C-alpha positions as CSV (number, residue, x, y, z in Angstrom):
1,M,-40.2,4.3,-93.4
2,K,-39.8,0.6,-92.7
3,T,-36.4,-0.9,-92.1
4,A,-37.2,-3.8,-94.4
5,T,-37.6,-1.4,-97.3
6,L,-34.4,0.6,-96.5
7,S,-31.4,-0.5,-98.5
8,N,-28.2,-1.5,-96.8
9,E,-26.6,1.6,-98.4
10,R,-29.2,3.9,-96.7
11,I,-28.7,2.1,-93.3
12,A,-24.9,2.6,-93.7
13,K,-25.5,6.3,-94.4
14,F,-27.5,6.7,-91.2
15,A,-24.7,4.8,-89.3
16,D,-22.1,7.2,-90.7
17,M,-24.3,10.2,-89.7
18,F,-24.6,8.9,-86.1
19,S,-20.9,8.2,-86.1
20,A,-20.1,11.7,-87.2
21,M,-22.1,13.1,-84.3
22,G,-20.6,10.5,-81.9
23,T,-18.1,12.8,-80.2
24,V,-18.7,15.4,-77.6
25,P,-17.4,18.4,-79.7
26,R,-19.4,17.4,-82.8
27,L,-22.6,16.9,-80.8
28,R,-22.1,20.3,-79.1
29,I,-21.6,21.9,-82.6
30,M,-24.8,20.3,-83.8
31,Q,-26.6,21.5,-80.7
32,L,-25.3,25.0,-81.1
33,L,-26.1,25.2,-84.9
34,L,-29.6,24.0,-84.2
35,S,-30.1,26.7,-81.5
36,A,-29.0,29.2,-84.1
37,H,-31.3,27.9,-86.8
38,P,-32.0,29.0,-89.5
39,Q,-29.4,31.7,-89.8
40,G,-26.5,29.5,-88.5
41,L,-23.2,30.8,-87.2
42,V,-19.8,31.8,-88.7
43,V,-16.8,29.7,-87.7
44,G,-15.6,32.4,-85.3
45,E,-18.9,32.4,-83.4
46,I,-18.8,28.7,-83.1
47,Q,-15.2,28.8,-81.8
48,D,-16.0,31.6,-79.3
49,E,-19.0,29.7,-78.0
50,L,-17.4,26.3,-77.7
51,D,-13.8,27.2,-77.1
52,I,-12.5,24.7,-79.6
53,P,-9.1,25.4,-81.2
54,N,-9.5,26.6,-84.9
55,S,-7.7,23.6,-86.5
56,T,-9.7,21.1,-84.4
57,L,-13.0,22.9,-85.1
58,S,-12.3,22.8,-88.8
59,H,-11.8,19.1,-88.6
60,H,-15.1,18.6,-86.8
61,L,-17.0,20.8,-89.2
62,D,-15.5,19.0,-92.2
63,K,-16.6,15.7,-90.8
64,L,-20.2,16.9,-90.2
65,K,-20.2,18.5,-93.6
66,T,-19.0,15.2,-95.3
67,E,-21.9,13.4,-93.7
68,D,-24.3,16.1,-94.9
69,L,-25.3,17.1,-91.4
70,V,-24.3,20.7,-91.9
71,H,-24.1,23.2,-94.8
72,A,-21.4,25.8,-95.3
73,Q,-21.8,29.0,-97.2
74,R,-19.1,31.5,-97.9
75,E,-19.8,35.1,-96.9
76,S,-16.9,37.2,-98.0
77,T,-14.0,35.9,-95.9
78,F,-16.1,33.9,-93.5
79,L,-17.8,30.5,-93.7
80,R,-21.4,30.3,-92.2
81,Y,-22.5,26.9,-91.0
82,T,-26.1,25.8,-90.7
83,A,-27.6,22.5,-89.5
84,N,-29.0,20.4,-92.3
85,T,-32.4,20.0,-90.8
86,D,-33.7,17.9,-93.7
87,A,-30.9,15.3,-93.0
88,L,-31.7,15.3,-89.3
89,Q,-35.4,14.9,-89.9
90,E,-34.6,11.9,-92.1
91,L,-32.3,10.4,-89.4
92,L,-34.9,11.0,-86.7
93,G,-37.6,9.5,-88.9
94,F,-35.6,6.4,-89.2
95,L,-35.4,6.0,-85.4
96,Y,-39.0,7.0,-84.9
97,A,-40.2,4.4,-87.5
98,E,-38.5,1.6,-85.5
99,C,-39.1,2.6,-82.0
100,C,-42.5,4.2,-82.1
101,T,-44.5,2.9,-85.0
102,R,-43.6,-0.6,-86.1
103,N,-43.1,-2.3,-82.8
104,Q,-44.1,0.6,-80.5
105,A,-41.1,0.0,-78.2
106,V,-41.6,3.6,-77.1
107,P,-45.1,5.1,-77.1
108,Q,-45.5,8.0,-79.5
109,S,-46.9,10.1,-76.8
110,K,-43.6,9.8,-74.9
111,I,-41.6,11.1,-77.9
112,I,-44.0,14.1,-78.3
113,Q,-43.6,14.9,-74.6
114,L,-39.8,14.9,-74.9
115,C,-40.0,17.4,-77.8
116,K,-42.1,20.0,-75.9
């Protein structure tokens, strides 16, 4: 995925995704949902784990959902949230293409070591 071939619209979408994760609570939510992948967590479990007030948590989850970073599925009276790993893979691929392939600012072997 080369930057030159990405549309301004796609770049703007990536920027919005980064912005959505750009707060401590939302980044913690993403981290928690990734650790619970693939089954995800219901809202009460997220709230218990992160100690975020319900109304505030709802706001953060809505923002992450708007940017397609999480999926919500109704289960009876509960909402189960899961990380959208496809969207995250695309976002990471965008960064990887720039830093590790085209200009090799970071050697690919360093990224692989970070992921282990």
